C-alpha positions in Angstrom: -8.6 5.1 -112.8 -5.5 6.1 -110.7 -3.0 4.6 -109.0 -1.2 5.0 -105.6 2.7 4.6 -105.4 3.5 4.0 -101.8 6.6 4.7 -99.8 8.1 0.8 -99.4 9.8 -0.9 -96.5 13.2 -1.5 -97.7 14.3 -3.4 -94.3 12.5 -4.9 -91.3 13.2 -1.8 -89.1 12.3 0.7 -91.0 9.9 2.8 -90.8 10.7 6.2 -93.2 13.3 7.0 -95.3 14.6 9.5 -97.7 12.8 9.9 -101.0 16.2 10.7 -102.5 15.6 11.6 -106.1 12.6 10.4 -108.9 14.3 8.7 -112.0 11.3 9.3 -113.6 9.0 12.8 -114.5 5.1 13.3 -114.5 3.7 12.0 -118.0 6.1 9.4 -118.7 5.3 6.1 -119.3 6.2 3.4 -117.0 6.0 -0.2 -117.1 6.7 -2.9 -114.6 10.1 -3.3 -113.6 11.3 0.3 -114.7 13.0 1.7 -111.7 10.8 4.9 -110.7 12.8 6.7 -107.5 15.6 6.0 -105.2 14.9 5.9 -101.2 17.4 6.5 -98.9 17.4 4.3 -96.2 19.3 4.2 -92.6 21.9 1.5 -94.4 21.9 2.1 -98.3 20.4 4.3 -101.0 18.1 1.6 -102.5 15.7 1.5 -106.3 12.6 1.5 -106.2 11.0 -0.5 -109.2 7.4 -0.1 -110.7 4.9 -3.3 -110.2 2.1 -1.6 -112.5 1.9 -0.4 -116.0 0.6 3.4 -116.7 1.7 7.1 -117.0 3.5 9.0 -113.7 0.4 11.3 -113.6 1.4 13.1 -110.7 4.5 13.2 -107.8 3.2 14.0 -104.3 6.5 13.5 -102.3 9.2 15.8 -104.2 13.6 15.3 -104.6 14.8 15.6 -101.1 12.0 15.2 -98.9 13.2 13.4 -95.5 11.2 11.7 -93.1 8.8 9.9 -95.3 7.1 7.5 -93.6 6.3 3.6 -95.2 3.1 3.4 -97.0 2.8 6.8 -97.5 1.6 8.1 -101.3 4.6 9.6 -102.7 3.3 9.0 -106.6 0.0 8.6 -108.5 0.1 6.2 -111.7 -2.7 6.7 -113.9 -3.8 4.0 -116.7 -3.8 6.5 -119.9 -1.6 9.6 -120.0 -3.5 12.6 -118.8 -5.6 10.5 -117.3 -7.8 11.7 -114.1 -5.5 11.6 -110.8 -8.1 10.7 -107.6 -6.9 12.5 -104.4 -4.6 10.1 -102.5 -6.8 8.2 -100.1 -5.5 9.7 -96.4 -4.3 7.4 -93.7 -7.8 6.2 -91.8 -7.5 7.3 -88.3 -6.9 5.0 -85.7 -10.5 5.7 -83.7 -13.3 7.2 -85.4 -14.7 10.2 -83.5 -18.3 9.3 -81.6 -20.9 11.5 -83.4 -22.0 14.4 -82.2 -25.3 14.2 -80.5 -27.6 17.4 -80.5 -27.4 19.7 -78.3 -30.4 19.1 -75.5 -31.7 21.9 -74.4 -30.4 24.1 -71.4 -32.5 24.1 -68.4 -32.7 27.0 -66.0 -30.6 26.5 -63.0 -32.8 26.4 -60.0 -32.2 28.3 -57.2 -30.9 26.6 -55.0 -32.8 26.9 -51.7 -32.2 29.4 -48.9 -31.0 28.1 -45.6 -32.0 30.1 -42.9 -29.7 30.6 -39.9 -29.8 28.2 -36.9 -30.9 30.4 -33.9 -28.1 30.1 -31.6 -29.7 28.8 -28.4 -29.4 31.1 -25.5 -27.8 30.2 -22.1 -30.8 30.1 -19.8 -30.9 33.0 -18.1 -34.1 32.0 -15.6 -33.7 29.1 -13.1 -36.1 27.5 -15.1 -33.9 26.7 -18.1 -35.5 24.2 -20.6 -33.8 22.4 -23.4 -35.0 19.8 -26.0 -33.8 16.2 -26.2 -35.1 13.4 -28.9 -38.0 16.0 -29.9 -39.4 16.3 -25.9 -39.3 19.4 -24.5 -37.2 18.8 -21.2 -36.6 21.4 -18.3 -33.8 21.0 -16.1 -32.0 23.7 -13.7 -29.2 25.2 -15.1 -26.7 23.0 -12.6 -28.5 19.6 -13.2 -28.2 20.5 -17.3 -24.4 21.2 -16.5 -24.1 18.0 -14.3 -25.6 16.0 -17.0 -23.3 17.1 -20.3 -20.2 16.9 -17.9 -21.3 13.1 -16.9 -23.2 12.1 -20.3 -26.2 11.4 -18.8 -29.2 11.6 -21.3 -31.9 14.2 -19.4 -34.5 12.5 -21.4 -34.2 9.5 -19.8 -34.3 11.2 -15.9 -37.4 11.8 -14.2 -37.9 15.1 -12.7 -38.9 16.0 -9.1 -38.8 19.7 -9.3 -41.7 22.1 -10.1 -43.7 21.4 -13.1 -41.4 18.2 -13.2 -38.4 19.8 -13.6 -35.1 18.2 -13.4 -32.9 19.5 -10.3 -29.4 18.0 -9.0 -30.8 15.5 -6.6 -32.6 13.7 -9.8 -29.4 13.0 -11.5 -27.7 10.5 -8.6 -27.8 7.2 -9.6 -28.7 7.9 -13.3 -27.0 5.8 -15.6 -24.1 7.7 -17.6 -23.9 7.4 -21.5 -20.6 8.2 -22.9 -21.2 10.9 -25.2 -20.5 10.4 -28.7 -17.6 12.0 -29.4 -17.1 14.1 -32.5 -15.7 12.3 -35.2 -11.9 13.1 -35.5 -11.6 14.8 -39.2 -9.1 12.4 -40.7 -7.3 14.2 -43.6 -6.6 11.6 -46.6 -2.9 11.3 -47.6 -2.0 13.9 -49.7 -0.6 12.4 -53.0 2.8 12.6 -53.6 3.1 15.4 -56.4 4.3 13.9 -59.3 8.1 14.6 -60.2 8.5 17.1 -62.4 9.7 15.5 -65.8 13.3 16.0 -66.3 14.1 19.1 -68.4 16.3 18.2 -71.1 19.5 20.4 -70.7 19.7 23.0 -73.3 22.7 22.7 -76.0 25.2 24.9 -74.8 25.9 27.7 -76.3 28.8 28.0 -79.1 30.2 31.5 -79.9 33.3 30.2 -82.0 32.6 30.5 -86.1 30.3 26.9 -86.9 28.6 25.5 -89.0 25.4 22.8 -88.7 25.7 19.5 -90.9 22.2 18.2 -90.2 22.3 14.2 -89.1 21.8 11.7 -91.4 18.9 8.5 -91.2 22.5 6.3 -91.0 23.9 8.9 -88.3 21.0 9.1 -86.2 20.0 5.3 -86.0 24.1 4.5 -85.8 23.9 6.9 -82.5 20.6 5.5 -81.4 22.1 1.5 -81.6 25.1 2.2 -80.3 24.0 4.6 -76.9 21.6 1.3 -76.3 24.3 -1.2 -76.6 26.7 0.7 -74.4 24.1 1.1 -71.8 22.1 -2.0 -71.5 24.8 -4.5 -73.0 27.5 -5.5 -70.3 30.4 -5.7 -72.6 34.2 -6.9 -71.2 37.2 -7.1 -73.2 39.8 -9.6 -74.2 43.0 -8.6 -75.9 45.9 -10.9 -77.3 48.9 -10.2 -79.5 49.4 -12.3 -82.4 52.9 -12.8 -84.6 51.8 -12.4 -88.2 55.2 -13.1 -89.8 54.3 -16.8 -91.0 50.6 -15.0 -91.7 52.5 -12.7 -94.3 54.6 -15.1 -96.0 51.7 -17.2 -96.9 49.7 -14.2 -97.9 52.6 -13.3 -100.4 52.9 -17.0 -101.7 49.3 -17.4 -102.5 49.1 -14.2 -104.5 52.0 -15.2 -106.6 49.7 -18.1 -107.9 46.7 -15.7 -108.8 46.4 -15.3 -112.7 46.6 -11.5 -113.3 43.3 -11.3 -114.6 40.0 -13.1 -115.2 37.5 -14.9 -113.1 40.0 -17.1 -111.0 42.2 -13.8 -110.4 42.1 -12.9 -106.7 44.5 -10.0 -104.3 44.6 -11.3 -100.6 44.5 -8.9 -97.4 45.0 -10.0 -94.5 41.7 -9.0 -93.2 40.8 -11.6 -95.6 43.0 -14.1 -93.8 41.3 -12.5 -90.7 38.0 -13.5 -91.7 38.6 -16.9 -92.9 40.3 -17.6 -89.3 37.5 -16.3 -87.4 35.3 -18.3 -89.5 37.0 -21.6 -88.3 37.7 -20.1 -84.9 33.7 -19.8 -84.7 32.8 -23.2 -86.2 35.0 -24.7 -83.4 33.5 -22.9 -80.6 30.1 -22.2 -81.5 28.6 -20.7 -77.7 30.2 -17.4 -79.3 28.4 -17.6 -82.3 25.4 -16.4 -80.4 23.1 -13.9 -79.5 21.3 -12.8 -75.8 17.4 -13.0 -75.6 15.2 -13.2 -72.6 14.1 -16.9 -73.1 17.1 -18.4 -74.8 20.3 -18.0 -76.1 20.3 -17.9 -80.0 23.0 -20.4 -81.0 23.4 -20.0 -85.3 23.9 -23.0 -87.3 25.9 -20.7 -90.0 28.8 -18.8 -89.5 28.2 -15.6 -90.8 30.5 -12.7 -90.4 29.6 -8.8 -90.5 32.3 -6.8 -91.6 32.5 -3.0 -90.7 32.9 -1.0 -93.5 33.5 2.7 -93.4 31.2 5.2 -95.6 30.7 9.1 -96.4 27.8 8.7 -93.8 28.8 6.4 -91.0 29.5 2.7 -91.4 27.9 -0.5 -92.5 28.3 -4.2 -92.2 28.3 -6.2 -95.6 28.0 -10.2 -94.3 30.3 -12.7 -95.3 28.1 -15.7 -95.5 29.3 -19.1 -94.4 32.4 -17.7 -94.0 34.2 -21.0 -92.3 33.3 -23.3 -95.2 34.6 -20.8 -98.0 38.1 -20.5 -99.8 40.5 -17.6 -99.3 40.1 -16.8 -102.9 36.2 -16.2 -102.7 35.9 -14.2 -99.3 38.8 -12.0 -101.0 36.3 -11.2 -104.2 33.2 -10.9 -101.9 34.8 -8.7 -99.5 35.9 -6.7 -102.6 32.1 -6.6 -104.3 30.4 -6.0 -100.7 32.9 -3.5 -100.0 32.6 -1.2 -103.2 28.8 -2.0 -103.2 28.7 -0.5 -99.3 30.8 2.4 -100.7 28.1 3.5 -103.5 25.2 2.8 -101.3 24.0 -0.1 -103.3 23.6 -2.6 -101.1 20.6 -5.4 -100.6 19.1 -5.3 -97.3 20.0 -9.2 -97.3 23.8 -8.2 -97.9 24.3 -6.2 -94.9 21.2 -7.3 -92.0 21.8 -10.5 -89.9 25.1 -12.5 -88.8 26.2 -13.5 -85.7 29.8 -12.0 -85.3 31.4 -8.6 -86.4 35.0 -7.5 -87.3 36.1 -4.2 -86.9 39.6 -3.2 -88.9 41.3 -0.1 -87.9 44.7 -1.1 -89.2 45.4 0.1 -92.3 44.7 3.7 -90.4 47.8 2.5 -88.3 45.5 2.5 -84.9 47.3 0.0 -82.7 45.1 -0.9 -80.6 41.6 -0.3 -79.7 38.2 -1.5 -78.3 34.7 -1.7 -80.5 31.0 -1.4 -79.2 29.2 -4.6 -79.6 26.7 -4.7 -83.1 23.1 -6.4 -81.1 22.2 -8.7 -81.3 25.9 -10.5 -81.7 27.5 -11.2 -78.5 30.9 -10.2 -80.0 33.2 -8.1 -81.9 36.9 -8.3 -82.8 38.6 -4.9 -83.0 42.1 -5.6 -84.9 45.0 -3.1 -85.0 47.7 -2.4 -87.3 50.6 -5.3 -88.1 54.0 -3.6 -86.7 57.1 -4.3 -86.1 57.9 -5.1 -82.1 60.5 -6.5 -79.9 59.6 -9.7 -78.9 61.2 -12.8 -76.8 62.4 -16.2 -78.1 64.4 -18.7 -77.0 65.1 -16.5 -73.7 66.4 -14.3 -76.9 65.2 -10.8 -77.7 63.8 -11.1 -82.2 62.0 -8.7 -84.0 58.2 -9.6 -85.5 55.8 -8.0 -86.8 53.0 -8.3 -84.6 48.9 -7.6 -84.4 46.6 -6.5 -81.4 43.4 -8.0 -81.1 40.4 -7.3 -78.9 37.5 -9.3 -78.3 34.4 -6.7 -76.9 31.9 -9.7 -75.4 28.1 -9.8 -74.0 28.9 -11.1 -70.7 25.2 -12.6 -70.5 26.2 -15.1 -73.8 30.0 -15.3 -73.5 32.0 -15.8 -70.2 35.8 -14.8 -69.7 36.6 -18.6 -70.0 35.1 -19.1 -73.2 36.3 -16.0 -74.9 39.9 -16.5 -73.9 39.6 -20.2 -75.6 38.2 -18.7 -78.8 40.8 -15.9 -78.6 43.4 -18.9 -78.2 42.2 -20.6 -81.0 42.4 -17.5 -83.4 45.8 -16.9 -82.0 47.2 -20.3 -83.2 45.1 -20.1 -86.5 46.8 -16.8 -87.3 50.4 -17.9 -86.3 50.0 -21.2 -88.1 48.1 -20.4 -91.1 48.9 -23.5 -92.8 45.3 -24.5 -90.7 43.1 -22.7 -92.7 43.7 -24.2 -96.1 42.4 -27.8 -94.3 
């Protein structure tokens, strides 16, 4: 008996993935819990563990195969080494085709009956012209026939006084006129508008310069799709604030000086760790910002879970600091170091990067002074953090020098209005400029 190994769904949105490599070879013994293969999703590289025991008898999908659909057969286990491998079950079609009926014997087509051309009525040349009305032969003079036609008189209702009952002009005087049946106007049905031709996809511009093509990874495709949808469907607006960081930097230095050099209690705070904590506290004070839009209702989250954008070779990923408002600074720092390292190694679990109610993107370490970030749906806001740099400021009507950071909040206007976004930024600015409030 053989057991099919199926492509697992490693996230709720996963429909296909890349089988990066097999960690077992054909013929190897497999125990429950053994790592069989590595699967690359749109977010990370995940390990697939065996749930059955046996021997890997056949590898159906080889290393490096992209676009493997969820639940597709990727390998086959057998109970015994060298056991018989059943053919992998093919995916059942959505609809069974109707059974073919036996062809009925063809009938010889019957020849259409010949229709004899109607003889053209000849104009009566003799005075004794005759016509047929209602199936009866009616005799009338040419003049009487012409007058009857013009006046709409039915000759079958007129009694003739001429020879042999022939109708003459005098017989038409006083005869009731009947409106001649008008030929029905042929009304042409309005022509259906021709369907608009489908918009042709613009051909890619020809590139004459020497170049190379780098295939898009699954992650890059998903990033492109999600951010395009966000920019097209989410009404973004932006609020920018300048924050003086000197007091924050002083507190950071003092706290880092108290850390043990090594051991479980050691930590080294970064400015980003303090910004995460400040955002957590500000979101707890302004819960309407910690929310998402749906057509039925605005979803307001109970926990303050903050997604942090981390650059990785194929793009970016957003590991989540859970309950950031309740964590201490050392816990946030150590959590971010662990999440960041595993994110870059592609070892995050789905629950560690899926979800979150608010995002932070910090490019200050690259010297970027200011930028605007694209919202990560279904979240309603993302904070773009620039570099802290020495700037001239006015204090007590005097010029002074301070370390200033520019932060820009991108808001989904369906959830966060301008006043609410401004209140949140004012709270955040106050916490960063008077950071002792973060210790409470």
